[in-house]
C-alpha positions as CSV (number, residue, x, y, z in Angstrom):
1,M,93.6,13.8,89.3
2,I,96.7,11.7,89.7
3,Q,98.6,13.5,92.5
4,G,100.9,13.0,95.4
5,I,103.9,10.8,95.9
6,F,104.0,7.6,93.8
7,T,106.6,5.0,94.8
8,P,108.4,3.4,91.9
9,N,108.5,-0.3,93.0
10,L,111.8,-2.0,93.2
11,I,111.7,-5.8,92.3
12,P,113.3,-8.3,94.6
13,F,114.9,-11.4,93.0
14,R,115.6,-14.8,94.3
15,A,119.0,-16.5,94.0
16,D,117.9,-18.2,90.7
17,G,116.9,-14.8,89.3
18,A,113.2,-15.3,89.5
19,I,111.0,-12.6,90.9
20,H,110.8,-12.9,94.6
21,E,107.0,-12.7,94.8
22,T,106.6,-13.1,98.6
23,E,109.1,-10.4,99.3
24,L,107.5,-8.1,96.7
25,R,104.1,-8.6,98.4
26,R,105.7,-7.8,101.8
27,M,107.1,-4.6,100.4
28,I,103.8,-3.5,99.0
29,H,102.1,-3.7,102.4
30,W,105.1,-2.0,104.1
31,L,104.9,1.0,101.7
32,I,101.1,1.4,102.1
33,D,101.4,1.2,105.9
34,K,104.1,3.9,105.7
35,G,101.6,6.1,103.9
36,V,102.8,6.4,100.3
37,G,100.4,8.1,98.0
38,G,100.5,5.6,95.2
39,L,102.4,2.8,93.6
40,Y,104.3,3.0,90.3
41,P,105.4,-0.5,89.1
42,N,107.2,-1.3,85.9
43,G,109.2,2.0,85.8
44,S,113.0,2.5,85.5
45,T,113.5,1.8,89.2
46,G,111.5,-1.5,88.8
47,E,114.0,-2.6,86.0
48,F,111.1,-3.2,83.7
49,I,113.5,-3.6,80.7
50,R,115.0,-6.6,82.5
51,L,111.8,-8.4,82.8
52,N,109.9,-10.1,80.0
53,F,106.4,-9.1,79.0
54,E,104.7,-11.9,81.1
55,E,106.8,-11.0,84.1
56,R,105.7,-7.3,83.8
57,K,102.1,-8.2,83.7
58,R,102.6,-10.6,86.6
59,V,104.2,-7.7,88.6
60,I,101.1,-5.6,88.1
61,R,98.8,-8.4,89.0
62,I,100.7,-9.1,92.3
63,I,100.7,-5.4,93.2
64,A,97.0,-5.0,92.5
65,E,96.2,-8.1,94.6
66,E,98.1,-6.9,97.5
67,N,96.9,-3.2,97.2
68,R,93.2,-4.1,97.1
69,G,92.2,-0.5,96.1
70,R,94.0,1.1,98.9
71,V,96.1,3.5,96.9
72,P,96.1,4.4,93.1
73,I,98.4,2.3,90.9
74,L,100.1,4.0,88.0
75,A,101.3,1.1,85.9
76,G,104.3,1.3,83.5
77,A,103.4,0.0,80.1
78,A,106.4,1.0,78.0
79,E,106.3,-2.0,75.6
80,A,108.3,-2.1,72.4
81,N,105.2,-2.1,70.2
82,I,101.7,-0.7,70.2
83,N,99.9,-4.2,70.2
84,E,101.6,-5.2,73.5
85,I,101.0,-1.7,75.0
86,L,97.3,-2.1,74.3
87,E,97.2,-5.6,75.7
88,A,98.9,-4.4,78.8
89,A,96.5,-1.3,79.0
90,A,93.5,-3.7,78.8
91,L,94.8,-5.9,81.6
92,Y,95.9,-3.0,83.8
93,A,92.5,-1.4,83.4
94,E,90.9,-4.7,84.4
95,L,93.1,-4.8,87.5
96,G,91.9,-1.3,88.7
97,C,95.0,0.8,87.8
98,V,94.3,4.5,87.6
99,A,96.4,5.0,84.4
100,I,99.4,3.7,82.5
101,S,102.7,5.4,82.2
102,L,104.1,5.5,78.7
103,T,107.5,6.7,77.3
104,G,108.1,7.8,73.9
105,P,109.2,5.0,71.5
106,Y,112.7,3.8,72.4
107,Y,115.8,2.3,70.8
108,F,115.1,3.8,67.3
109,K,115.2,7.6,66.8
110,V,112.0,8.9,65.3
111,S,110.7,12.4,64.5
112,Q,108.5,14.4,66.7
113,E,105.7,14.1,64.2
114,S,106.0,10.3,64.6
115,V,106.1,10.5,68.4
116,E,102.9,12.5,68.3
117,E,101.1,10.1,66.0
118,Y,102.3,7.2,68.2
119,F,100.5,8.7,71.2
120,R,97.4,9.7,69.2
121,E,97.0,6.1,68.0
122,I,97.4,4.6,71.5
123,A,95.0,7.3,72.9
124,R,92.4,6.4,70.4
125,R,92.4,2.8,71.3
126,S,93.4,2.7,75.0
127,P,90.8,1.5,77.6
128,I,92.6,3.3,80.4
129,D,94.0,6.9,80.9
130,I,97.6,7.7,79.9
131,L,100.3,9.6,81.6
132,L,103.1,10.6,79.2
133,Y,106.6,9.8,80.5
134,N,109.3,12.1,79.3
135,I,112.7,10.6,79.8
136,P,114.9,11.7,76.8
137,Q,117.9,10.0,78.3
138,F,116.4,6.6,77.3
139,A,113.6,7.2,74.9
140,N,112.6,9.7,72.2
141,E,111.8,13.0,73.8
142,I,108.1,14.1,73.9
143,S,108.6,17.8,73.1
144,L,106.4,20.4,74.9
145,P,104.6,21.5,71.6
146,V,103.7,17.8,71.1
147,V,102.5,17.5,74.7
148,E,100.4,20.7,74.2
149,R,98.7,19.4,71.1
150,L,98.1,15.9,72.7
151,A,96.6,17.6,75.8
152,R,94.2,19.7,73.7
153,D,93.0,16.8,71.5
154,C,93.2,13.5,73.5
155,P,91.0,13.2,76.6
156,R,92.6,9.9,77.4
157,I,96.0,11.6,77.9
158,V,95.6,13.0,81.4
159,G,99.1,14.2,82.4
160,I,102.9,13.9,82.1
161,K,105.7,12.6,84.3
162,D,108.9,14.5,83.5
163,S,112.2,12.8,84.3
164,S,114.3,14.9,81.9
165,R,116.1,16.5,84.9
166,D,115.4,19.8,83.2
167,F,113.7,22.1,85.7
168,P,113.1,25.0,83.3
169,R,111.3,22.5,81.0
170,L,109.1,21.4,84.0
171,V,108.3,24.9,84.8
172,A,107.3,25.6,81.1
173,T,105.2,22.5,81.2
174,L,103.3,23.7,84.2
175,H,102.9,27.2,82.7
176,K,101.5,26.0,79.4
177,L,99.6,22.8,80.2
178,K,97.7,24.1,83.3
179,A,96.4,27.1,81.1
180,I,95.0,24.5,78.6
181,R,93.8,21.9,81.1
182,P,94.0,22.8,84.8
183,E,93.3,19.2,85.8
184,F,96.2,18.0,83.6
185,T,98.6,16.2,86.0
186,V,102.3,17.1,86.1
187,L,104.6,15.0,88.1
188,T,108.3,15.3,88.5
189,G,110.5,12.2,88.3
190,T,113.6,14.0,89.6
191,E,114.2,13.5,93.3
192,E,116.5,16.4,93.9
193,I,113.9,18.9,92.8
194,L,110.9,17.5,94.4
195,L,110.2,20.6,96.7
196,P,111.0,23.2,94.0
197,S,108.7,21.3,91.6
198,L,105.9,21.3,94.2
199,L,106.4,25.0,94.9
200,M,106.0,25.8,91.2
201,G,102.7,23.9,91.0
202,A,103.6,20.2,90.3
203,D,101.0,17.7,91.4
204,G,103.6,15.4,93.0
205,G,106.2,13.0,91.9
206,T,107.4,9.5,91.2
207,I,110.1,9.4,93.9
208,A,112.4,6.3,94.0
209,T,113.7,7.3,97.5
210,S,110.2,6.8,98.8
211,G,110.8,3.1,98.3
212,V,113.6,3.3,100.8
213,V,112.6,6.0,103.3
214,P,108.9,6.5,102.7
215,E,108.6,8.1,106.1
216,V,110.9,10.9,105.2
217,V,109.6,11.6,101.7
218,M,106.0,11.6,102.9
219,K,106.9,14.0,105.7
220,L,108.4,16.3,103.2
221,Y,105.1,16.2,101.1
222,R,102.9,16.7,104.2
223,E,105.0,19.6,105.4
224,F,104.7,21.2,102.0
225,K,100.9,20.7,101.9
226,A,100.6,22.2,105.4
227,G,102.6,25.3,104.3
228,N,105.6,24.4,106.5
229,L,108.1,25.3,103.9
230,A,111.1,25.8,106.1
231,E,110.7,22.2,107.4
232,A,110.1,20.8,103.9
233,K,113.2,22.5,102.7
234,R,115.3,21.1,105.6
235,I,114.0,17.6,104.7
236,Q,114.8,18.1,101.0
237,F,118.4,19.1,101.7
238,K,118.7,16.2,104.2
239,L,117.6,13.7,101.5
240,L,120.3,15.0,99.0
241,D,123.1,13.0,100.6
242,L,121.1,9.8,100.5
243,I,119.9,10.4,96.9
244,E,123.5,11.2,95.8
245,A,124.8,7.9,97.4
246,M,122.1,5.7,95.9
247,F,122.7,7.1,92.4
248,A,126.4,6.4,92.8
249,G,125.8,2.7,92.3
250,P,127.7,1.0,89.4
251,I,124.4,0.5,87.5
252,F,121.0,1.9,88.2
253,P,119.2,1.0,90.5
254,E,121.8,-1.0,92.4
255,G,122.2,1.7,95.0
256,F,118.5,1.9,95.7
257,R,118.4,-2.0,95.9
258,A,121.2,-1.9,98.4
259,A,119.4,0.7,100.4
260,A,116.2,-1.3,100.4
261,S,118.1,-4.3,101.7
262,L,119.4,-2.2,104.6
263,R,115.7,-1.6,105.5
264,G,115.2,-5.3,105.9
265,F,114.2,-6.7,102.6
266,E,115.7,-9.6,100.7
267,M,116.5,-7.9,97.3
268,G,118.8,-10.5,95.8
269,H,120.9,-9.6,92.8
270,S,119.9,-7.6,89.8
271,R,119.7,-9.5,86.5
272,Q,122.3,-7.3,85.0
273,P,125.8,-8.8,85.6
274,I,128.5,-6.4,86.9
275,S,132.3,-6.7,87.1
276,S,134.2,-7.8,90.1
277,K,135.4,-4.2,90.7
278,E,131.9,-2.9,90.5
279,K,130.8,-5.6,93.1
280,A,133.6,-4.3,95.4
281,D,132.6,-0.7,94.9
282,L,128.9,-1.7,95.5
283,S,129.9,-3.3,98.8
284,G,131.6,-0.1,99.9
285,L,128.7,2.1,98.8
286,R,126.3,-0.2,100.8
287,G,128.4,0.6,103.9
288,H,128.2,4.3,103.1
289,I,124.4,4.3,102.5
290,A,124.1,2.4,105.8
291,C,125.8,5.2,107.7
292,I,123.5,7.8,106.1
293,L,120.4,5.8,107.0
294,A,121.6,5.2,110.5
295,E,122.3,9.0,110.9
296,C,118.7,9.6,109.8
297,G,117.4,7.4,112.6
298,F,117.0,4.1,110.8
299,G,118.7,2.0,113.4
300,E,118.3,-1.2,111.4
301,A,121.0,-0.1,109.0
302,A,123.6,0.9,111.7
303,G,125.3,-2.6,111.9
304,A,126.2,-2.3,108.2
305,C,127.8,1.2,108.5
306,I,131.3,1.3,107.2
307,R,133.0,4.5,106.6
308,P,136.2,4.9,104.4
309,L,139.3,5.4,106.4
310,A,139.9,9.0,105.3
311,A,136.3,9.9,106.0
312,A,136.3,8.2,109.4
313,A,139.6,10.1,110.4
314,T,138.3,13.5,109.3
315,G,134.7,13.2,110.1
316,G,133.8,13.1,106.5
317,H,135.5,16.4,105.5
318,G,139.0,17.5,104.4
319,R,142.3,15.7,104.5
320,V,143.5,13.3,107.1
321,D,145.5,15.2,109.8
322,V,148.3,12.6,110.3
323,D,150.2,14.8,112.8
324,R,147.2,15.1,115.0
325,I,146.6,11.3,114.9
326,V,150.2,10.5,115.7
327,R,150.1,13.0,118.6
328,D,146.9,11.3,120.0
329,V,148.4,7.9,119.8
330,M,151.7,8.9,121.4
331,A,149.7,10.7,124.2
332,R,147.8,7.5,125.0
333,V,150.9,5.4,124.9
334,A,152.6,7.8,127.4
335,R,149.8,7.5,129.9
336,P,150.5,5.5,133.0
337,G,149.3,1.9,132.6
338,A,149.1,2.2,128.9
């Protein structure tokens, strides 16, 4: 089974926009040393849509070379047409990936009947197992009845990653699919509900935060597996502030890229241009993320911690107490020798 915490791999870029291969290789070793359960390149967090087909294949090759079979690789293969999907699938199978992750068709809206036939055609011809990737925000939904029929009829389709942010849908998927195929993998792609998903029977998740604080996310997973639910719950709540801050970036995944840079990686700039205002906002957000990381014990981020004036004056809560500040200043001025 595909199970545990898979880290969606961020892609560092050089100043000229090329993939920073040396830094990517360093990140892979770091993640594996930190104990992540698997790697998930060419997903949304990896900005696969901003890479060309050859670059996407190159990313998988680099990660497979550095991984050397230590952890399973779930390779994103959401290409725009079936021929390229199958070309990618053949290469990723050759490189030792455990499965490919595949969204529904994107850009054009198609019927659920066509979505089903799309996956049946790929499953008939794929040399590697397939994990469905339901992300209706960006691709055609893979409805639950379609998933059920595919699970019954297509041995090559071995599971689903659900990033719909719809917890009732995830619970219904677990309820129906595990009855059909107990070994059918169900992963959550929604960070904020990792623990609730595990409690309801999910097999793990593709958790972007594990690319920034793998120590924390893997501790949550280990505490859950050990039955220490109170501690797992505490960690899940503690992660929420960091998750919220990283998702507040002007475009996804800029907040996650900023956080990775605070852990010591040269991330460069995303290929997506952003406005001057957004650059300024991102700079402020980076300072806020640094404070959260520092408070969580990651001292390497402390030097970049910058709090907004209002938050600093109030401890992060409520309105600024101007009268109190004035009284404190006047008291210091009135002291002898001041």
